[in-house]
Phi, psi and omega in degrees: 000160179245121181247135178256138181231126174286103191253008186300332180296338179290349184269357177265183181225149168075025179230147182298322180294332177294314179301317178300310184297312182297311184291322179296313182298313180300318180290325178301320178292331180286320191260344183281156178264262183265012181284151174250148180233128174252123183258119182269104193252156169274322181227091185299340179267013175299143183305331181302317182292329177291340180277352184270165177302158184300334182284353179294132182245115178254119182252128182286134174234125180300135187268305180056045183056028177092332184293312181296314183298312182284336180293309180199342187296317181292319179298317181295317180297318180296322178292318179296324180279351178056048178285149179282329180215142173249132180248123179232172173244126176070305190230131178263155177290145177295144175087355180273122187240001179274176182308133189227132173244132178235133172264129173242115183283318179194170177246041182299333180295340175270322186274322180230065185300335180294349178277357186236144171301150185305315183298316180293319179302313181294317181299317180293320179299326182274315192273326182298311179298327177295318179294317179300321180294325183275337187295144174285317176220149179241131176257127170248142185272000177205160175295326177301313181294323177301313180295323181294319177298314181296327180286334187260333187228149182281070182252132176300131182306325182290352181275344186254133179237137177267126175232092181300156178276183181217176176256129178302144182303340179291343176274101185205161174299130183245152178295148182304316180299323179296316178294314183299323181298318179289312184297328181298331178292342178256006182071030183240158169228164186297155175111013181265168169269135186237138173223140186218144174156158174301121192280093171229183190296328183285349178282353168067035186301317185297320179290326175298317179295320178294320178296321178295321178299323178290326176300319180299329177285351179258018178082018180249032184295340183282351182266113180285159174251125179247125181241120181249152179130153180273141179300144182232186184303132171081009185250357186301314182294321178297321178293321179298314179295323180297321182286345178257356188281166175297134180082008183299334181295341179263003178253126180246123173259113184272345190073201181293126179263125179303146182306320183292336181269340188300319179302327180293325178293316177298314183292329181279349184278137172282339183200138175249131183245124180230089189257029184300144178278337183202126178218150173271337176219288182111049188299319180303324178297319178294318179298319179298316180296324179296335177270000180079024181267129176298140188238135165253124187226157174297147178263023185246162173052233187274348192297316176300330178296328181276311188276340181058226178260020185261010178217164170273117180255136184220165173294117184291346178270357179261106178298321180298317181295319178297314181296317181296320180295317178297317181297320179302316181293318183290330185265336187249099184295322180297317177297316180301315181293323179295315179295323178299313181293312182293322179296317179299313180298320178298318183297333182288352177278355181238141175205148178292330177297320177292322175303315181294319179298317179293323180292320176301320178297322177295316178303311184294321177296318179295321179296317180293319179297319179297322179291321178295324181290000000 
């Protein structure tokens, strides 16, 4: 069968949906048999496509800031390529009437609308429910997101399938010299507190910074805080205040960390903090656990579903709880080692190859359902 995937999101950097698109596509080529995949790209000569097997076919679709692509270009390209199923994220092109699979990572635009620019917020509110109604099958990346979709939109439960994400094999425990070599390029050495994610309001940056300030009051001033990720909508003022705050000299903002360097940051961290207010999955927490890094995580939305009992989960709105959890890991070596071991074992329950196998099953089901319809 021939499956079409809207892959233009793989051409960006530093976003969770990018990681999903890249890893899913690469895994689909690994696990599929005789299926063909047509990738509808904005820039077919992007390095990502060059990393795929030679049989990968990238077809250019004009983007036009999304309006042209969603208006009709993607639908026309999918029809010309005669794909059996088209897979998109969140929003489908107008006019496409063949079997359609849509992945919805989360409904944060409904729960935390202040995290989104007004135009994007309005577009998602209008277009996502229309796409869900038209879709043959809907993929949710967590059981939390599946339940949230069902609570918010009139979708038949049997239409939604959960396909959890995975940690790329490069996220693994690394030898100290390998980690030290990478970190030295950033002026860092092992033993810091690490937080990672696209920096927007739902990532709860200010409370993480406040919790770190309290740690310094507990005699842990020698432990730096490293924050990775590119700034996003609505976070500029928080970053400005952070850089002027007490103890700011011990806080390092690295910006976007290249994929090849990221495992060294996880491995070099004494503790990984993921205090997000809302997630559809929570991939950085899983990546940290795959590297054997002790994790402090939010107890909300999908995150407990990912970390299980292998992390310390706390109320992300409680600065005291965040600070206490970090302090416990930094002060208690036995606890740190136990979380490291349990986190690693937990991470092995997730893999992109399994995500791809489940996604292929969704594609085939959608194709058969579409033919029956």
